[in-house]
C-alpha positions as CSV (number, residue, x, y, z in Angstrom):
1,X,62.3,-60.7,-15.2
2,X,65.1,-61.3,-13.7
3,X,67.6,-62.3,-16.2
4,X,70.7,-62.5,-13.6
5,X,68.5,-65.5,-11.6
6,X,67.3,-67.1,-15.2
7,X,71.3,-67.3,-16.3
8,X,71.7,-68.8,-12.9
9,X,69.5,-71.6,-13.3
10,X,70.5,-72.5,-16.7
11,X,73.9,-73.2,-15.5
12,X,72.1,-76.2,-13.5
13,X,70.0,-77.8,-16.7
14,X,70.9,-81.1,-16.9
15,X,71.7,-81.9,-13.3
16,X,70.2,-83.1,-10.4
17,X,70.7,-81.4,-7.3
18,X,70.0,-83.2,-3.6
19,X,70.0,-81.3,-0.4
20,X,71.2,-83.6,2.4
21,X,72.3,-82.9,6.0
22,X,74.8,-85.6,6.1
23,X,78.0,-83.8,5.2
24,X,80.6,-86.7,5.6
25,X,78.7,-89.0,3.4
26,X,80.1,-90.1,0.1
27,X,78.0,-88.3,-2.7
28,X,77.3,-92.5,-4.5
29,X,76.3,-93.1,-0.9
30,X,73.5,-89.9,-0.7
31,X,72.5,-91.1,-4.4
32,X,72.3,-95.1,-3.3
33,X,70.0,-93.5,0.1
34,X,68.1,-91.4,-2.5
35,X,67.0,-93.8,-4.5
36,X,66.3,-96.9,-2.0
37,X,63.2,-93.9,-1.1
38,X,61.5,-94.2,-4.0
39,X,61.6,-97.7,-3.2
40,X,59.9,-97.2,0.1
41,X,57.5,-94.9,-1.1
42,X,56.4,-97.3,-3.9
43,X,55.9,-100.0,-1.4
44,X,53.5,-97.9,0.6
45,X,52.1,-97.0,-2.7
46,X,51.4,-100.7,-3.6
47,X,50.2,-101.2,-0.2
48,X,47.6,-98.9,0.1
49,X,46.1,-98.3,-3.5
50,X,47.0,-102.1,-4.6
51,X,46.6,-104.3,-1.9
52,X,43.9,-102.1,0.1
53,X,46.1,-101.9,3.2
54,X,43.9,-99.2,3.8
55,X,41.3,-98.2,4.3
56,X,40.4,-101.6,6.6
57,X,37.3,-102.4,7.1
58,X,38.2,-104.4,10.5
59,X,37.4,-103.8,13.7
60,X,39.1,-106.6,16.0
61,X,42.9,-106.6,16.9
62,X,43.2,-109.6,15.4
63,X,40.9,-108.8,12.3
64,X,43.3,-106.1,12.0
65,X,46.3,-108.0,12.2
66,X,45.3,-110.4,10.1
67,X,44.8,-107.8,7.7
68,X,48.1,-106.1,8.1
69,X,49.8,-109.9,8.2
70,X,48.6,-110.6,4.1
71,X,48.9,-107.5,2.8
72,X,52.5,-107.3,3.9
73,X,52.8,-110.8,2.8
74,X,51.5,-109.8,-0.3
75,X,53.4,-107.3,-1.2
76,X,56.7,-109.6,-0.4
77,X,55.3,-111.8,-3.0
78,X,55.2,-108.9,-5.4
79,X,59.1,-108.0,-5.0
80,X,59.8,-111.6,-4.9
81,X,58.3,-111.7,-8.4
82,X,59.3,-108.3,-9.4
83,X,63.1,-109.5,-8.6
84,X,62.4,-113.1,-10.7
85,X,61.9,-111.4,-13.9
86,X,64.3,-108.6,-13.6
87,X,61.8,-106.0,-13.4
88,X,60.8,-106.6,-17.0
89,X,57.3,-105.1,-15.7
90,X,56.2,-101.8,-14.1
91,X,53.7,-102.4,-10.7
92,X,50.9,-101.0,-12.7
93,X,51.5,-104.9,-15.5
94,X,52.2,-106.8,-12.9
95,X,48.9,-106.7,-10.8
96,X,46.9,-105.7,-14.5
97,X,48.4,-108.6,-15.3
98,X,47.4,-111.0,-12.6
99,X,44.0,-109.3,-12.1
100,X,42.8,-110.0,-15.7
101,X,43.8,-113.7,-15.6
102,X,40.6,-115.6,-14.8
103,X,39.6,-119.0,-13.9
104,X,35.9,-120.6,-14.4
105,X,34.4,-123.6,-13.9
106,X,33.4,-125.2,-17.0
107,X,31.1,-128.0,-16.1
108,X,32.6,-132.3,-16.6
109,X,35.3,-131.4,-13.5
110,X,37.2,-129.2,-15.9
111,X,38.2,-125.3,-15.2
112,X,38.6,-123.2,-18.3
113,X,41.7,-120.7,-17.4
114,X,41.5,-117.5,-20.1
115,X,43.0,-114.5,-20.6
116,X,47.0,-115.3,-20.7
117,X,49.2,-112.5,-21.0
118,X,52.8,-111.1,-20.9
119,X,53.2,-110.9,-17.3
120,X,51.7,-114.4,-16.6
121,X,53.4,-116.0,-19.6
122,X,56.9,-115.1,-18.1
123,X,55.6,-116.0,-14.4
124,X,54.5,-119.5,-15.7
125,X,58.2,-119.9,-17.4
126,X,60.4,-118.2,-14.5
127,X,58.2,-120.9,-11.9
128,X,57.4,-123.7,-14.3
129,X,53.8,-123.2,-12.7
130,X,52.0,-125.4,-16.0
131,X,49.7,-122.7,-16.7
132,X,50.0,-123.6,-20.3
133,X,47.0,-126.3,-20.5
134,X,43.4,-123.9,-20.8
135,X,41.4,-126.8,-19.5
136,X,42.6,-128.9,-16.9
137,X,40.0,-131.1,-13.8
138,X,40.6,-130.2,-9.4
139,X,43.2,-133.0,-10.1
140,X,46.1,-131.8,-12.3
141,X,44.9,-127.7,-10.5
142,X,46.1,-129.7,-7.0
143,X,49.3,-131.1,-8.9
144,X,50.1,-127.8,-10.2
145,X,49.6,-126.0,-6.9
146,X,51.4,-128.7,-5.3
147,X,55.2,-128.7,-7.4
């Protein structure tokens, strides 16, 4: 064991070191740019894993463009929701919360909404979606969506 190297490394314990070629950029700006990199990488991860941007099982140019557009708009909506909630939830929590909320036809013209969760309750409150009703007919659903 190279004790001199261990001692040198220990001096940096508790520090986060960034290496950059931007010698004229203030330290705060370097750090801010690095922090934005995490957001960019998260956008790629969400696009690939949650929105299934790739692999795309479409072949025509118009279908590929439509698929990418749908994924991009979905990512935009996701980011807006995240910001509206003051980043209260992780990416995984938001997607799991949305995926677990569902609606089934219950007969007699009524739909049953189930699996209300913290994510859905939060966005329902923020956006005033009227999702507290567990049973709604098509007219009520359309009115809620129109609003």
